[in-house]
C-alpha positions as CSV (number, residue, x, y, z in Angstrom):
1,M,10.3,3.6,37.0
2,S,10.7,4.7,33.2
3,N,9.4,7.3,31.6
4,Q,8.0,6.1,28.6
5,K,4.8,7.4,27.0
6,K,2.0,4.8,26.2
7,P,1.0,5.1,22.4
8,A,-2.3,6.9,21.8
9,Q,-4.9,4.3,21.1
10,Q,-5.7,4.4,17.0
11,K,-9.2,4.6,16.0
12,S,-9.4,2.9,12.8
13,K,-11.5,3.2,9.6
14,P,-13.8,0.0,9.2
15,A,-12.1,-2.5,6.4
16,G,-14.1,-2.7,3.6
17,A,-17.2,-0.9,2.6
18,S,-17.2,2.1,0.5
19,N,-20.7,3.2,1.1
20,Q,-19.2,3.8,5.0
21,A,-18.8,7.7,5.4
22,V,-18.8,10.7,8.0
23,K,-21.3,13.7,8.3
24,V,-19.2,16.6,9.8
25,I,-21.1,19.4,11.0
26,P,-19.5,22.6,12.1
27,K,-20.1,24.8,15.3
28,R,-19.5,27.2,13.3
29,A,-20.0,27.9,9.4
30,G,-16.4,27.7,7.5
31,F,-14.4,25.8,10.2
32,R,-11.6,24.2,8.8
33,R,-9.9,21.2,9.8
34,A,-7.9,18.3,8.2
35,G,-8.1,20.2,5.0
36,F,-11.4,20.6,4.8
37,A,-13.9,23.7,5.2
38,F,-17.2,22.8,6.7
39,P,-20.0,24.8,5.3
40,E,-23.2,25.7,8.0
41,E,-24.9,22.9,6.5
42,G,-22.1,20.2,6.7
43,L,-20.0,18.0,4.7
44,T,-20.4,14.5,4.0
45,I,-17.0,12.7,3.6
46,R,-16.6,9.0,2.3
47,L,-14.2,7.2,4.9
48,S,-12.5,6.4,1.7
49,E,-11.3,9.5,1.2
50,L,-9.8,10.0,4.9
51,T,-6.5,9.1,6.4
52,D,-6.4,7.8,9.6
53,K,-5.0,10.9,10.9
54,Q,-7.6,12.9,9.5
55,L,-10.7,11.0,10.7
56,D,-9.0,11.2,14.2
57,Q,-8.7,15.1,13.6
58,L,-12.0,15.4,12.9
59,E,-13.2,13.4,15.6
60,T,-11.4,15.0,18.5
61,E,-12.2,18.5,16.9
62,P,-14.4,20.2,19.9
63,M,-16.1,22.6,17.0
64,L,-17.4,19.8,15.0
65,V,-19.8,16.9,15.0
66,V,-19.1,14.0,13.1
67,I,-22.2,11.5,12.8
68,P,-21.5,8.0,10.8
69,V,-23.8,7.5,7.9
70,E,-23.7,5.2,5.0
71,V,-24.3,6.7,1.5
72,E,-24.4,5.2,-2.1
73,A,-21.8,2.7,-3.2
74,P,-19.8,4.8,-6.1
75,A,-20.9,4.3,-9.4
76,T,-18.3,1.9,-10.9
77,A,-17.2,1.8,-14.6
78,D,-18.3,-1.4,-15.6
79,A,-21.9,0.0,-14.3
80,D,-21.5,2.7,-16.9
81,A,-20.2,0.8,-19.3
82,A,-23.7,-1.5,-19.6
83,K,-25.7,2.2,-19.9
84,P,-26.7,2.6,-23.4
85,A,-25.4,5.8,-25.2
86,E,-27.5,8.5,-25.8
87,E,-28.0,9.1,-29.4
88,S,-27.8,12.4,-30.7
89,I,-30.2,14.0,-32.8
90,S,-29.0,15.8,-35.9
91,E,-31.3,17.9,-38.2
């Protein structure tokens, strides 16, 4: 019999939509994991801002509650360019 370890099953982030995020709520305010400090009210992080390793660290940490959520899509440069510039009033 060989003594080889089975590779850990990787959870991967859903492909595509940049509006996918996780709301991470700590069981103790100020708890830190995966490069983030979590305030008492929790922190919403877009999946596009997390590596697979960070997401796994958050999801497997018993001191954190991780809830999948959807957030508004980020504004694009094209959308900003379409807005009229505010006029400055000089006296």
